[in-house]
N, C-alpha and C positions, 0 to 999 in steps of 0.2 A: 441628628445631623444628616444631611444628604450625602456627604462625602465630596472628595475633590472634584470628580468629573461632573457630578450633579450640582455642585455648589453648596453653599451653606449660608445661613443667616447669622451674622455676628451681632452680639448685644453687649454694649458697654454702658454702665450706669454710674454716673458721678453724683455724689452728694453735695449739695450747695445749701447755703443758709436758706431755710424755708422750703426745701424740697429737693427732688432729684431730677436730673436731666439724663435721658436715655438716648444713646446713638445706636441706630439699627442699620446694619450694613449688609447689602446684598453682595455676596462674594461668590462669583462663579468664574474661576480662572479659565482663560482661553475662550470664553463664550460671551464676552462683553456684558456679563451679568444678565444674560437672557434668562427669562423665567420658564422653568419646566414645572411639571405638576408637583413634584416633591418639594421644590423650593417654594412654590406658592403656598402649599399646605403648611410648611414650616413658618413662613412669614406671617400668615394669618394667625397662627397659634401664638407666636411671639408677641404680636401686637395685642391680641386679646388678653394675654397674661399681663402685659404692661398696663393695660387699662384698668386692672383691678388694684393697682397700687395707689393708695390714698395720697401719698406724698409726691406723686409724679407731677411735674410742672411743664415739661417740654419734651417732645420727641424730635430728634433729628434723623431723617431717613436719607441714606446715601448709598452709592455704589462703590465697590472696592476698585482701587486703581484710578488712574487719571484719564482713561479713555472713555468710559461710559458711566452714566447714571444707571439706566436699565435700557438695553438695546432692543427691548420688545419681548414677546413671548417666543419660546423655542420653536423655530420653524421646522426643525427636524421632527419634533414630536407632533406638531400640527399636521405635517404631511401624512401621517398615518391615522388620522382621525376619521370616524364615520359619524353619521348624524347623532347617534347616541353618545359616543365619547366626546364629540364636539361640544355638546351641551354641558357635559360634566367639566370639560376643560375650561370653557369660557366662564362657567360658574366659579371656578377657582380664581380666575382673574378678578371677577367681581368681588369675591370674598376678601381678597387682599385690599381692594379699594374700599370696600365697606368697613373693614377693620380699621383702616386709617381714619375714615370719616367718623367712625363710631368712638374713637378715642376721646376721652373727655377733656383733653388738653390740646393745645396747638401742636401741629406737626409741621416742621420745616423741611422742605425738600432741598437737600444740598446737592446741586446738580453739577457734577464735575466733568461732564462730557456728553456723548451721544445719548439721546432720549427719544426712543421711537415706539410707536404702537402701544403695547401694554405699559411700557415705561412712561409714556406721556400720560396715559390714563392714571397711573399711580401718582405722577407728579400733580396732575389736576386734582386729585383727591386730597392732596395736602392743603393745609391752610395758608402756607406761605412758601414761596419758591425763590431761591437765589441760585444763579447759575454763573459759571465762568463765561467770559466773553467769547471763548472759542467753542462753546457747546453748539451742537446741531440738534434739530428737532424734526419730527415728521410723523405722519400717520400713513404708512405705505400699504395698508391692508388691501385697498382696492387693486393694487398692482399684483397682489398675491391671490386674487380671486375671492376675497372675503370682505365684508363690510367692517368698518370700525363700529364697535358696539359698547355695551355696558357703560363704564364711566366716561367714554367719549361724549356722552350726553351732557357732561359738565362743560364742554368747550364753548357752546354758545353763550353761557353765562359769563365766561371769562373773556372771550374775544369778540362776541357778537355773532349773529347768524351768518353775515357775509364772510367773515374770516373763517368761521367754522366750516362753511361750505368749501372755501378755497383749500383748507387743510385736508378735509376728509375726501373730497371728490377728486382732487388732483393728485394727492399722494406725494407731493413734492417735499423735498428737504428744505428747511430754512434755518437761518442762523439766530444767534442769541439776540442780536440787535433787533431783529424783527419780532422775536418772541417778547421782548420787553416793550417794544412800541405797541404791540397788539394787546398787551395786558396778560399774556400767558405766564410771564414771570415778573416778579415785582422788582428785581434788582439783578444787574449783571456786574461782575467784577473781574479783574485779572486773576488768573489761576493762583498766583501766590498770595492773593488777598482773600481767597474764598473762606478759609477757616476763621480769619479775623472777622469777616463780615457776618458769618453765622454766629460767632461768639457775641457779636454786638447785638444781634436780634435776641439771642438767648438771654443776655443780660437785661434787655428791655422787658422781656416777658417776666423774668424773675423779679423785676422791680414793681410789677403789678400785683394786685391782690389775687391770690390763687383761686378763691371762691368766685370772684367776679369774672375772672378769665374763663372758668369752666361754664358759668352761666352764659357768658357772651357767646362762646362757641356753640353751645346748645341752642341758644336763641337764633343765631344765624342759620343753623341747620333748619330750624322751624320756618324761618323766613323763605327759604327756598321753595317750600311746598304750600305756603299760605297766600291767599289773596291779600291785598294791601290792608283792608280794614281788620282782618283777623291777625295779620302780622303786627300791626300797631297795638292791638289788644294784647297779644302775646308779650310784647315789650312792657306794657303796663303791668302785667301780671309778674313778669320777671323782676321788674324794679321793686314792686311791693314785696316780693318774696325774699329778697336779700336782707330786708330790714328784720331785725330780730336774730340774725345769725351772729351778730357782734362784729362782723368784719367791717362794714362801712362805718359803724360808730367809732371803732378803734382807729381806722385809717384817717377819718376826718379829724379826730382829736389830735392825732400825730401831725397831720397837716397844719392844723391851727397852731399847735405848739411850735412847729418849725417856723411858721410865719412870724411868730412873736419874738424869736431869738435873732 
């Protein structure tokens, strides 16, 4: 654990019928959950360990308190970087994003407030994003003399190149309504509805077949890097591959039985 001043990563795992749901909380009191090196190292390690759990079904990633999801990387630490330490620091940001994307199950970003810089890259790395309607977003790096990098590269896939340029080149702050309209978040709700909305998505994921969900996430990761013809073929291979696992056969028998009752 990093301690109070440096923050910590909380982990809570609940057992459900068919598997477990993990909630990972970035908790850095007084710093709006900004990420320093120790916190990023801890976060990547927690996520990697979760990924080894065979019964894991869903991960919910959130920030402690009601003010922030993650308000970016620690500016105080960045101010002391040099070319060598800067490469190591941004490598830790990427390691956190990669650990999220590398999890074999869906990750829901529970966004309860301000989401800036590295925090927005973390959110973009998640599979699904739900935010309070009072949340604010932005990529202010250019105003601090640095470019937005690593998983900022995901933004054009989410919002298109025009909006990505607007977000990254202007460095302006924007609200939850714009984030939803642009496709950056999938849903916005009132603050007192956030937990219920997250629980609704978790329940939907738990209602799906666990093996199929893992295959679907892995396939979509492949689609990001493949040309269309190869992406289609990867889908054919994935479809054929699930037969023989027993999961589709059992699920379809259950579906047929339910239709007959």
